[in-house]
Each structure stands twice: as structure tokens, then as C-alpha cells.
N, C-alpha and C positions, 0 to 999 in steps of 0.2 A: 774827160768828164770832171766836173767841178765837185770836189768832196762835199758831202752833205746835201747835194741835190740829186734826187733819185732819177735814174734812167728807167729802171724796171722794178716793179713792186708786185710781188705775187705771194702774199702770205696764204699758204694753202692753195696757191694759184687761184686767187679770189675771183678773177675775171677771165681766167684763161685756160684752166686745165681741161684737157680732153679726157673725160671719164672713160671707163672701159667700153661704154657704148658710143664713144666718140662725140658725145654731146657736150655742150658748153654750159656753164652756169647761166642762169637767168640774170638779168640786170639787177644789181644790188639796190636795196633801199638806201637812199642818200639823204643825210641831213647835214647842214652846215651852219657855222656861226662866224661872223666877222670878228677879227682880233684887233687889227690896227692898220694904219696907213704905212706903206713902205715905199722905198725908192724903187722905181721901175726901170731905171736907166742901165742897170747892170745886174748880173746874177751873182749871188753869193749864198752859201748854204746856211739855212736856219735849222733849229733843233726843236723837236717835239718829244716830250717825255711824259708818259702816263705812269703814275705811281699810286696804287691804291685807288682812292676816290678823288684824286686830284690830277690836274694836268698842268704842265709847265711848257712855255714856249719861249725860246730865246731867238732874237732877231735883231736886225738893224731897222730903225724907223725911217720915216721919210727924210729926216735930216742926217742919216747915217749913224745915229746914236745907238749903241748897244743897249738893248732893253729886254727885260724878262716879264712875261705876263703869266698869271696863274688863275685857275678857276676850279671850282668843284665840278665833277663830271655831270652833275644834274643841274648845272646852272650855266647861263650865258653871261653872267656878270664877271668881268675880268678885273683883276688887280694888276697894277703895273709898277715896275721898278726900273728906273733908268740907272745904268752903270757907267762909270767914268771911262769909257773907251769909245772911240769914234773911228769907223772904217773909212778908207778912201775909196778907190775904185778897183781894188784888187780882189778878184774872184776866188783867190786861194783862201781868203780870210774868214772861213766858215766858223760857226759857233757849235760847241758840243757840250753836253751836260751828262751828269750821272748823280745817283743818290747812293750814299754809303750805308753801311749797316746800322748806323746811328740815326739815319734819316736826314742828314745834312746834304744839301745840294752843292755839287761841285760844278764849276763852269769855266771853260777855257776857250779862247778863240782870238780872232783878229790878229793873227800872227803869220807872217811870211818872212822867214829869216829875221825875226824880231825878238826882242826880249820877252820873257814870260809875261803873259796876261792871264791871270788866274784869280777867280773869286770863289768864296765858300760861305755858306750861311752859318750863322752862329746859333740859330734856332731851327730845329728840324722843320723842313717844309715851308719856312717863312721867307719869301723872297725879299721882304723889307730888311732882313738881317744880313744880306750879302755884304761881305767885306773883301777888299782887295788883299790878297796874300802875295807878298813881294817875291818870295822864293819857295821852291819845294825842297831841293837839296842844296841849292846854291852853286851847283856846278853845271856847266854846259847849258846855261839858261839865257844866253845873250843872243842866240841866233836859232830860233825855234820855229818849226812849221809842222803842220799836220798833227795837231793834238788829238788824242783819242783816249777815251776811258773804256775799260772792259773789266769783266770779272775774271779772277783767276780760278784755278781748279778748286780751291777751298772757299771761294766766294769773296775773297779779299778784293778791294778796289785797286786796279792797275791803271797807270797812266803812261802812255808812250808817245813819242814825238821824234821828229828828225832834228838833230843838232847839226847845224851847218847849212849849206846851200845846195841848190840843184847842181849835181855833178861833183859834189865834195861834202857828203854828209854821212852821219851815222844814226842808227836807230837806238834810242835810249828808253829804258823801262824803269819806272818807279812803282813802289807799292806803298799803300797808305795804312797807317795804324790808327784805328778809330779811337783807341784808348788815349793815346798821347796826342792825337791830331797832328801827326807829323808824317812826312814822306821820307823814304830812303830808297836806295837803289835795289831793284829786284835782281839785277844782274851786275856782276862786278865789272863787266865790260859791255860795250855795245852789242846788241844782237846782230846787226849787220854793220860792217865797217868798210867804208870806201877808201880808207887810207889816204884821204885828201885828194884822190884822183877821180872818184866817182861816187855815186850813192845808189842805194836800192830803193825803188818805189814798190811798196808792198801792198798787196790785197790781204787784209787780215792783220794779225791772226784772229780767227773766230772758231767757236766750238762747233764741230760737225756732229752729225747724227751718231757717230761712233764714240762720242765723248772726248775725242782728241782735239787739240788746237791745230788748225791748219793755216799755213801762210804760203802765198806765192808772191813772187816779185820779179821785176825786171831790173837790170843794171843800166845806169845812165852815165855816160862819160862826160857830159858837160851840160850847161843850161839849155842847149839846143835840143829840142824834143826828138829830133831825128836820130840822136845818138843812143836811144834805148836799144837794148839787145839782151840776149841770153835769158829767156824766161826760166825761172827756177822755183823750187818747192822744198819745204821742210815741214815737219810736224812735231808736236810736243804734248806730253801729258800734263805738264805743270808750268809751261812757259819758261822753264829754267834749263832742263835737259832737252836737247833737240836731236832729231834723227831724220833719216831719209825716208822715202816712201816705203822701202822694204826693211826698215827698222835698224839701219846701221847708224851709229852715233855720228853727229855732226859737231865738231869742235867749234866753240865760240871764240871770237866773233866770226860770223859767216862773212867770207870775202869772195872776191871774184875767183880766187884760187880754189874755192870749195866746189870742185867739179862734180862731186857726188850728188849735188842738189840740182844739177842742170836738167831741164825738161827738153829743151830744143835749142841747138846752137845757132839761133837767129843772130846774124851779124849786125853791127852798127849800120844804119841806113837800110835795114832789112824790112821796113814796113811795120815794125812793132812799136807800140806807144804805151806809156804808163797810163793806167786807168782802164785799160781794156784787156787786162789779164784777170781771169776769174777762176775760182775753184767751185766746182759743183760735185754732185754725187750721183751714182747710178743706184738702182734698186738694191744692190748688194753693199751699199755704202762705200764702194770704191771711188776714189778721187778721180774726177775728170776735169782737166784744165781746159779753158777756152781762151783763145786769143786770135789775133790776126797778124799776118805777115804777107810779104810779096811772094807770089808763086814764081815759077821758072820763067814766066812771060812778063814779070814785073807788075802783075795785077794784085790788088789787095784782096785776100781771101780769108775766110774764117776757118779756123782749125780747132780740133779737139784732140787732146793727148791723154792717154791713160797708160799706167804701168802694166805692160803685157810681156810675158815671156822674159822677165828679168830686165826689162828696159822700158823707158818712156817711149811711146810710139805715137807720133802725130798722125792725124787723119784729116784729109782735106774735106771740108763740108760744103763749099760753094764753088761756083765757077762764074763769078761776077766779071763782067767786062768793064772794070773800073779800077783806077789807081788813085788812092788817097795819098797825096804828097804833102806831108806836114814837116815843118821846120821852124827854127828860131825859138824865141823865148816867150814867156807870158802864157796866160790861159788860152788854150786852143779851143776853137769851136769844132766839136767832133762831127765828122761826116759819117762816121760809123760808130755805133755803140753796141757792145755785146753784154748780155747778162750772164747768169750762171746756169749751167746745165743741171737738169733734174729729171726724175722719172716723169713719163708722159703716157700713161696707159701701158698695157701689157707689152713688154718687149721693146719699148720705145723710150727715147730720151728727147728732150727739147731744149733748144738754146734760144732765148729771146734776142732779137736784133732790131736795130733801127738804122736804116741806110739812107743816105741822101738821095740816091738814085733808085734804089730797089724797094723803098718803103719800109714797113715794119711788120713784124709777126714772129713766128717761131720757126726755126730750122728744126725739122723733125729728123731724128737719127735712130738707126737701128742700134739697140742697146748692146747686142752681142758683138757686132762688127764695127760699130761707129761709122758705118756708111750712111750718107745722106739719103733720106726717103722723100724729101720734098719740103714744102713750107705750108704753114697754116697761118693765113693772114687774118683769121678771126680773132687772134689774140690782141687784146688791148690791156695795157698795164693799169688803166683806170677806166671808168665809164667813158665811152667815146665823147659824150656831150661835154665832159669836163676837160677833155684833152685839147680842145680848140680854144684859142685866146678869145676872151670877150672884148678886149680892147681893139679898136680899129687902127691904132697907131702902127705904122709899118715896122715889120721886123720883130714883133712881139712873140714870145713863146711862153709856154706854161711850165712852171717848175713845181716839183713835188718833193716832199720830205716825209719819209715813213716814221712811224713811232719808234723811238729808241726804247720805250718801255712797253707795257702791254696792259690791256684791260682784263677784267676777270672773266669776260665772256669771249670764248675763242671765236665766235662768229661775228664779233664786232671789231673793226679796226679803224684807227684814226690816221689821218694824214693831213699835212699842210699843203696848201696850194696858193701860188702867187704867180704873177705875170711880170716878165721883164724883157728887155732887149737881150740879145745874145752877148757873150763876152767880147771885149774889145782889147785883148792883150793886156788887160789890167790897167787900161788908161781910160780917162773920161771920153765918152763918145763925142765925135764932132757933130755939129749941127744941132737942130732942135731935139729936145729930150721929152720923153713922155711925162705926163702928169703922174704924181704918186698913185700907186694902186692899193688894192686891199689884200692883206694877208688873211686867209680863211682857213678854218679847220673843218674837215669833213669827217663825219661819222658814217662808216660804210658797213652795212650789214649784208652778209652774203645770203644768197637765196638758193633753194634746191635747183638742180639742173633742169633745163628745159627737156621735155620728152623728145 
């Protein structure tokens, strides 16, 4: 999965949740506005950030130029600011943004084992005041990938990224001081350390319904995506002290030797890939991990794992007659995408999926036993009419990005939509290319369930 491009989006299960009477929500009211022309020949993640009465969108335009657009929520008039950074064809090079406690916008992106690319406004909320900041701490900033902002336990702005490359990288965490406008290390050592031999591909950390920060990851031995293995998990109250699922301390840095974090001993070439390990929660806020691996017959199957009777216990969710054989380097076009598990009516959980052969929907699971109960193909992550490409150019797909911020109305959600070809291992596609497309923002208002 390409970071920053959404596979599944269900804020409150906007279009998907089976209520207690097994009904689905009615189709939402939909409004949209055009933002700008973008390159349609390859996918790369864009960022939408709603903050107060303003919205900010970071994207690459039709000429691959990094650009930020902003508007008032009650207006379709956009202001634009071009930034001095240009993307090639690498689908890893998404853009991410955050707003600090002083109202300044932070932006980072266009990095794949690259030197730091980071901008910050000098005037709160004013995109015309973006300035390039050469360094954060000045250390481990020459080979950076997967930038991400998040809020710490006390609300401080945190930035983390991978230092190094695929198969030999560490996870670094910085914290921002709004008073001095400076960054420093949150942790004295990396959170995860591959010791130059591997790296951890993490989902999270993010704050769960229990108030804790949760993180799951796979270890990868080389740049070859088939070398992913050993799905693992840890949690923290403050992003500094980490522990296992049952509360035992996990010394930092976390390494492959940190066996207490292991969810499932999936081996190298075992059918596990980074980007398809997720953390969800059942109705008691217990963590449930979802991932896929090869079964005993070599077929690719979805699994759910929960900490039961003192150990992580994997449960088989599917019996698909299909093997997804992935290998080599570059951005992979996923043949299977898994979302995050969450409650789905009384006594049930659901896992969103999209499968090349078996379509898409929800895997419905018994909450008590984690046994599969069937599928619900009524699920759509967005209104069905918006999930089909409008372009007639062969091979086009729809990309979505959810809002990194939020509006004041919990029934209203915003999302970006744009159409591109699928990834091409981070290289320019051969042959004819589609014309530039339109980046659009959708305002989606949920409706009461159908009777």
C-alpha cells in the first residue's frame, strides 16, 4: 500500500457499519470542489488537513511540483503556494502536514532514502509564509523515508521517520518546542533498530480508544519485499516507555532480539508484506492484529491475532484458493489489501478487505472466538459511484486520502479524490500516458440508516 493513499476509510463506519438491526447507512450527501490539475501517470500520497475554519491540501501538480492549497471551509476559492521540491516517479514520496500549538503549519515529504525536505510557516495558518528548514536536529537526516507527524501524550508535536534504507534502517523520533521553534530527540536512541541488517516497517504508533499508543510492525531483511517476517507489537503511554501487550517493559531500541514483542513467527518468504499489518480493537478495547500469510498449502490467507490465555493467538479468517507471490523492490501493486478490525454489531467484528480475485467487502468475525462468520459485500469505503474511475484511459484507478484533521461537525467528513495509473515500481510508465487529472475534495455528510 502506498503511504498517504487510503485503502479503507470508515470514520464511524460512514458507509459500511452494520447497525444492530443489520441495516446499512443510507447514501451520504456528497458535495465536491475542484482543487487543481495533477499528474495522472503514477500514484503518490497527498495530504488533506482541516483545522478550525480552514483547509490545507498538499499535493504534486501536473508538473510534479510540490504545492499547497488553502481555503476557508465556506468558500471554494483556493490560494496556492508552490514549494521548491519536485517529485520524480517514486510512489513512496508522499506529503504529510501538521499544525503545532502556535498555529504554524509543518510539512514534510518527497523523501525516499533522501535528505530532509521540511517546510514550516512563519505566520500561523499562512501558506505564503512557508520556509524551507534545512535541518531538525542535524543528525541522521541524509537518508530519510516515511515522515510522519503525530501528537504526543501531552499534545506536543512529534515527528518520526526511517533513517537508512529498506532492509537497513532505524525509526527516529523528534519532539518540537513551539517556544524556541526547535526540534530535539524525543528518544536518546532509535525506537526500532535494524543494526544495519534489517528494518522495521511500522503501522502507527497511533492512539487507541484506551488512550495508549499502539504500534505493530514487520521486520524486513532486505530491499526485496518477500523478506518481510515476524509481525510484532508494542504499546506506550508516552512514546518513551514501551511495553508488551501484557504490560512487561520493552527495552529500547527494539530489535529482532526483542522476542517478547512477537505476534506470530511468520518466516521470511512466508507471505507477509509491510503495509498489510494493522491494529484494531474489539468492543472491550482489546487489541486485534490483522495480517496475511501463506497457509500450510501455500495459499495467501487473512489472519487475526489477539492476546489470549497469556499468548498471542492467530486465527485463520479465510480459505481463499489464491497465492499472492510478491518479490523484488519498488512500490508494489497490492493484490490484497486489509484494513483494521473493529466492532460490527453485537458480538461481531469486521475486517475490510479488497482482493484481486475475491472482490471487496467485510470479513465478519465472531468477537468471542475470532472465528469467521462470512462476508458482507455491501461494504464500500466511499459511495460506489465515486469508486469507479471517470477517466476512460486504460488502467486508471481511484485514490483517496482521508482528512488528517477534522471538522467541528462529527457528521461531516472530508476526503481527497484523484485518479491515476497504478504504481510502476517507482519508474516512469512505458508507452502513452494519461492526460493530467483533477484533484477534488469531497464533503461527505452521513445519513441515518435505511430502515
